[in-house]
N, C-alpha and C positions, 0 to 999 in steps of 0.2 A: 504494499500499500504506499501511498504518497507521503511526502514530507510535511511541510508546514501547513497549517490549517487556514483556509480562506474564510471569510464571513459568508455564511450562507444567506440566501435571499428567499423570502416567501412570495411566491408569484401567484396572484389571484387569477380566478377564471377570466375575468374581464381583461386583465393584462395580458394573458396569453392567447385570448381570442377564442374562448370555448364556445361551442354551440350550446343552445339551451337544452336541458334534459327534456325527454318526452314526458317523464313522470318522476316523482320522488317519493320516498318513504322516510319517516323520521328515524334518526339514529336511536337505537335501543338505549334505554337507561340502565340496562343490566348487561353491559359488555363483559366478556370474559377476558378480552385482551386484544392484542394486535397480531394480524397474520401478515407475514412477509412473502412477497412475490418477486419474481425476476421477469424479464421480457422474453427470454428463451431464444434470443437471436442476438447476433453481434451488434452492439451499439456504437454508432459514430455520427458525427455531425451535430447540427443544432438542436439542442434539447426542446426548444419551443416547437419546432417543426415536428419533432418526434412525437411529442405529447398530442399535438393536433391530429397527427396521422393515426395514432393509437385510438383517439377518441372516434375518428371516422370509421376505423376498423370495427370498433365495438358497436357503433350505432347503425352500421349498414348490414344488409343481408350478406351471409345468412345468419349472423348473430342477432342483429336488430335488438340490441340491448337498449335500455332506456338512456344511457349515458356512458361516459368513461367509467369502466368498472371500479376503479380504485378510489379510495377517499382522498389520497394524495399520491404523487409520484415524486421521487427524489433522484437527481442525477449525480454524477461522479464528482461534481463541484460542491455538492451539498445543497443545491438549490431545491426548494420544495415548491412543487406545482399543485395548486388546489385542484382536486378532482371533485368528487361528491361532497367533500368538505367535512367539517366537524359536526354537521347537523343532520346528515342524510345517511341512510343505511348503504353499505357497499353492494356491489353485485359481482364481486370477484371470486367468492369462495365456493361456487358451484352448488348453490342450494340455499333455500330461505333460512334454515336453521343456522348454518354457518355464516351466512351474510349478516344475520341479526346478531350473532354473538361475537363477531370479530371486526375491528377496524382494519381496513386493508391499505397497506403500503406497497406501492409498485416501485421496486428498486430498478433503476435504469442501467441494468448490466445484462450480459449474456454469457454464454460459454466462454471460458478462458479469461473473463473479465472480473477479477475479484473486487469487492467493494472497496473504495478508497477510504482513507482516514476521514475525508470531509463527508462522505456519504454515511459512514458509521456514525459519525458525531450528530449528523442531522437526524438519523433515525432515532437515536437516543433521545434527542430533544423532543421529537414528535411523540414518542412513547411517553415521556415525562408528562407532556401536555395532556394526553389521554387519561394517565393516572391521576392527574390533578383534577380533571373533570369527574373521573369515576375511579375512586381509590381501589375498588375491588377488581378492576380490569388489569390484572397482573400478568396474564400469560402472554408469552412471546412465542409464536409458533410459525413454522413453514407451511405453505400451502399443501404440501405432501403429507402433512400430519392430519389433514382434514378430508383429503380424498386421494385416490391413486393418480399421482402426476409426477413429473420430473421437477416441477417448480417447487422451491426456488433455486434449484440447482445446488451442486456439492459444496461450493464455497460458502454461500449463505447458510446452508444446513449445518455445516461444521461450526460456523460462527454462532449460530443460535445455540447449539449444544454447549459451546464454551462460554456462553453468557456475555458474548462481546457486544450485544445490543442492549444490555441492561443499563438504564440511565445512571449517571453519576451525580453526586450532590451539586456539582458546578455546571451541569448541562443546561439547566433552566433556572434562573433566579426565581424563587417563589416569593410573592409578596408577603410582607410581614402581616401577622393577624391584625384585624381591625383594632385601632385604639379604642379605649373606653370612651365612647362618645355618647353614653346614656341612651336615650330614646332613639336617636339616629342609628346607632349600631343595631338596636333591636329591629328597626324597621328594615335595614339592609338585609339582616338575616332572614326576616320574614318574607321579603321579596324573592330571596334566593329559594326559599322553601316553596313559595308559590310557582316559581319557574319550573322547579323539579316536578312538582305536581302536575303542571300542565303538560309537560313532556310525557309523563306517564299516562295522562288522560288521552293524549293524542295517539299514543301507541296502542292503547286498549281499543280506541275507535278503529284504527286500521285493522286490528286483529279481528274485531267483530265484523268489520265490512268483508274481510277475506273469508271468515267462516260462512258468511251468509252468500258469498258469491260463488 
């Protein structure tokens, strides 16, 4: 893997020119963790063009998926491209149960392309973000742990087993706890609980609609 670390960049859908999704489902409030994928072919050239190309492939026949399958994609420079994002369910794990249970990160590497230090550092940061949102989402798995596939390839599989994607304390600075602001602090905490409850209600409605469909 490479030498010095570059500062990674988060690239929104608007910035990389994403096509709008056909449909979305909310991210589960009960994630088990993060699932890592590779591209399965040699990666070269401009990352933005590649992300656009992969979205077209995912949304066009014969796949005809709703959107780019991954929640986020990460290139060898550690740049993070927003896919379905932090609020929508992935479509990359090959089935409703696994898509609901895992946040999908697509690592922009292929055969014979080990993840760079920058990519690994970016993955750790994104996993830390997910665990900050959902502390019980502790699993880090490869796609091949959920279904029969060669994804995410031998290098990523080995690194998962070695714990190399586990976040470190310095990966993402976590804000200090709210200061004692009396009623204001209580109101902020109440709003946070209301938002969590809304996500749960939305998820329950989607499940009910699916059961009736």
